N, C-alpha and C positions, 0 to 999 in steps of 0.2 A: 155571573161572575161579578165580583165587586171591582169597580174600575179604579177607585182612588188609590188603593194600596196594592193592586194586582195580586190579590189572594182570593181563595174560595170563601163564599159566604157561609154562614152557619147552616142554612138549608142545603147547600151543595155538599158540604162536608157530611151532613147526616145521610144524604142520598148515596154518597160514595161509600160510606161505612156500611150502610144496609146492603148495597150491591155486592160488596166484598164478602159479607157474612152469608148471604144466600147463594153465592157462587155465580151470580149473573155478571159480575165484573171479575176478570182474571187478575189474581194478585201478582204484582211485580211486572205488569204489562207496561211497556214503554221504558223500562229501566235496563241498562246494560250492566247487569250485576256481575258479569264475568270479567269485565275489563280491569286491568291492573296498570297502575302508573309506573313508568320506567324512569328511574332517577337519572338525571343528566346534569352534570356540572358544566355550566357554560364557560367557565374560566379554565377548565382542564384542557391541557394540550391534546390535540387530536392525534391519536396513534393508529388509526385504522389504515388498512392497506390500500394500495391504489397507485403506487409509484413503482416504476420498473427499476429496481435496485441493481439489476445486472449491468446497467450502463456504468455503474461505479467501477466495475471491473476494468473497463477501458481507462478510466481515470487512474486507477491504481497502477496499471501497466505503464502509463506515461510518467507517473510519479516515480516509479522504480527506476526507469531509464535515467532520469535526471539526477535522482538522489544518489544512486550508487556511483555515478561518474564523479560527482562532487566529493563524495565520501572517499573515493579512491585517492583523490588529491590530498585530502587531509591525512589519511592513513599512510600515504606514501607506499601503497601496495594495492594490487588489484582487488576490488570488492565485487563479488557476484551476489545474485539474489533472485528471489521469486516472490511474486505477489499472490497470496492465497485468495481463494474465492471469498467474496464478501459474505458475512453472516448477519442475520437479523435475529436479535435476542433481547430479552428484557435487560435493563441496565444493571439490575442486581446480579444477574447471571454473569455479566462480564466482570463485575467487581469481585465475585467469588473466585474467578479464574485468574485474576490479576495477582502478580507476585510483588513482593516488596523486599528491599527498596527498589524503586524505579523512578526515573525522572518523568513525573506526571505533569504535563503542561496543559493548562486550560487556555484555549484560544478562541478568538472570534473569527468567523469567516463571512464577512459581509459580502453579499446581502442576505446570507442564510441567517435565520433567527436563532437566538439562543447561543450557547457555547458548545464547542467541540473539545475533544481531548486528544492529545498526542502523548503517547507513553513510550519512552526510549529506554531500552534495555541498558542497565549499568555497564555491561560488557563493552558496549559501543563507546560510552564515555571514557572508560578506563583505557581502551585502545587509543583513543585520541590523546589522552593524557600521556601515554608512553610515547606516542609519535611526536608530541611537542617537546617533552622533557627527557626522552630516552628511556629505554627499558624494553623488556621482552613481551609485555602485554599479558603475562600470566597472572591469574588471580585464583589461586587454589583455595584460599580460605573462604569459608561460607560467610556471606554477609548477613548481619542481623537485620530483621525487618524494620527495626527502629533506627537504623543508621541514617544519619543526616549527611547530605552532600556538603563537601567543603566549598569555600568561596571560589576556589580554582575550578572545581568540578561544575559548579553552577555557571561559571563563565564559559566552560566548554559546552555545557548544555545550551547556552544562549547562541553559541556559534552553530551548533547543530540545528537549532530552531530556525536560524536565518537560512540555512541550507534547505530545511523543510519548507519554509514559506516560499522560497523561490521555486521549489519543485511543485508545490501545490498550485501556485499561480499558473505555471505552464500546463500542468495536468488538467486543470479545470477549464482551460480556454475552450475546449471542444463543446462544453455544455453551458457554462456560465462563468464569466470573469469574477474572481473572488479577490478580496483584499484581506489577507490574514494579519492578525495582530495578537500579541501575548496578553494574557490577563493575569495569570498567576502560575506558580510552580509548587509542587509538593513532592515528597519522597514516597508517597503511597497513593495509588489510584483509588483505593477504597475510601480514602478521606476526602476525595474530591467529588463534589456534587454537580454534575452537568445535566442531570435529568432525574425524574422521580424513579424510584426503585422498579416499578412495574411498567414504565414507559419503554417503548422499543427504541433500540439504538442499532446503528449499522457499524459492524466491526470490519475494518480493513487492516489486515496484518501483512507486513512486509518482513520477510525472512532474509537476512543478509549473512554471507559467509566470507571469510578472508583467511589468509594463511593456510595452515595445514588442517586444523580442526577447530578454529575459532568461529563463533557465530553469535548473532544477536538479532533482536526483533524490534520493529517500530510499529506500534499500534495507533491507528487513527480511528477515533470513535465519533460518529456523527449521530446526533439525536434524529430519530426518524421523522419527527414532525417538522424539523428544520428543512428537510428535503422537499416538503410539500410546497414551500414558498417558490420553488423552481420546478414544479411538477411538469409544466408544459415543456420545459427544456429537456426533461427526462423521457417524456413519452411521445413527443411530436416526431414525425418522420424527418429525417435529416435532409437538408437541401443538397443540391448537387455540389455546392461549394463545400458544405460540411463533410459530405462523403469524400471529396477530394482531399480535404484536410486529414480525415481519419485514415484514408489509404496511404497518404504520405507519411503520417506518424507511424502507421503499422510497418511500413517499409523501413523507417528509421529504427524502430524498435527491433525488428528482425535483424537488421544489420548490426545493431549494438549487441544483440544476443550471440550472433555468429562470430563477432570479433573476440568473444571470450573463449572460443574453441581453441584447443591446443593442437598444434601441428608439429610433425617431425621434420626438421630441417637438416640437410646434409650438404657439406661443401666438398665438391669433387675437384681435386687438383689436376688429375689427368686420367685418361682412359686408355688402356693398353689392350690390343688385340693379340691373343696368344692361344695356345692349345693346352688341354689338360695334361698331355704328355710332357710338355715343356715345363709346366708348373710343378709336376710331380718329380721331375729330374733335378730341380733346383736344390742347392744345399746352402749351408751357412757361408756367409761372406761372398756369395755369388752376386754379381751386379747385373741388374736388369736395366737395359738402356731404353729410353723412350724420348720422343720429341715433346717437350713441354709446350702446351698451347699458350697463346698470348694471355688468356684470362682463365681463371678458375670458374667453375659453374656451381650455382647454388640450386639444389633440388628441394622442393617442398612436397612432402608426401610422395616422393618418387617422380615428381613432374619437374623438368627443368624450368626454372623461373627467372633467374638473373645470371649475368656474367659480371665478374669483377676481380679485384685483387685481394689477396690474403695478406694480412699484416697484423699489427698489434695496436691496441688503444689502451694506454696506461699499462696495467699488468694483465690485460685480457687479450686473447686472440680476437681478431676482428676481420670482417669481410666488407670491403668497399664496393658498392654497386657502381658499375660503369655502364652496362647496357641492360635493356629490358629483357623480357623472356626470349631466350635464344630460339632460332628457327630450327 
């Protein structure tokens, strides 16, 4: 071997060539000719799996509990809702299913990297508008995709985003404290770029209902790579303290859901013991005498619950509670 330039000498090359020709040296020996290079972009955001995204369902449940209560105050009527299961999808797939116009808000959720997206159904904004300025909340005409929100509607969107930020802060406390802030707003989610088309995003959809048949949605879209910055918070076992916090929050969420249940309430002024024969023998203008009790009774689903006085409040009949559940 020639040492100066670390290459084969002419004599060695001739010997190698002769060996290959006569078959004493196997051609291609020592070469990994089947290997193929795999292209890898070191600046591309990592979208590989490895995060337990189901934990975000717990975040969504907490978010819904806070958000619908605050929205009920703004709407001046009870708002109910449900948090759909989180979905993992390419960003372009979400953009294809997004409708326009919609209040598409780009936000930052520090310490999560990148930007996230909050998309508010225009039905929610219009209902707020009617609540503030009066109206029925009906929007029968179809909205053009190119419709731009007015300055008043943008202001209402900002109010809703403040409610959204408060709910997000509380909801994320079980995993990672976040500090949300607004970046920009558009009337079309398809025109907003928070991730590359083929990068994975996590869709959290909140479905809200109010009134008789009115409804709207709030979508929260997280870039999947952003969750990897808090991977340990998503996959590590919860401490006893965290388990207690989750149990407490679950109890509060259950209570909040139960409080939306409708119950039949009946006010009983008096109860008379008589016979079927006596009732059948009664006629018009006949008087039935009884001893009026001191208090009326309020039954909830057939169960005696309170005692009190029957009266009026403004132009409405009213029941004033005096005692607790009667024995």
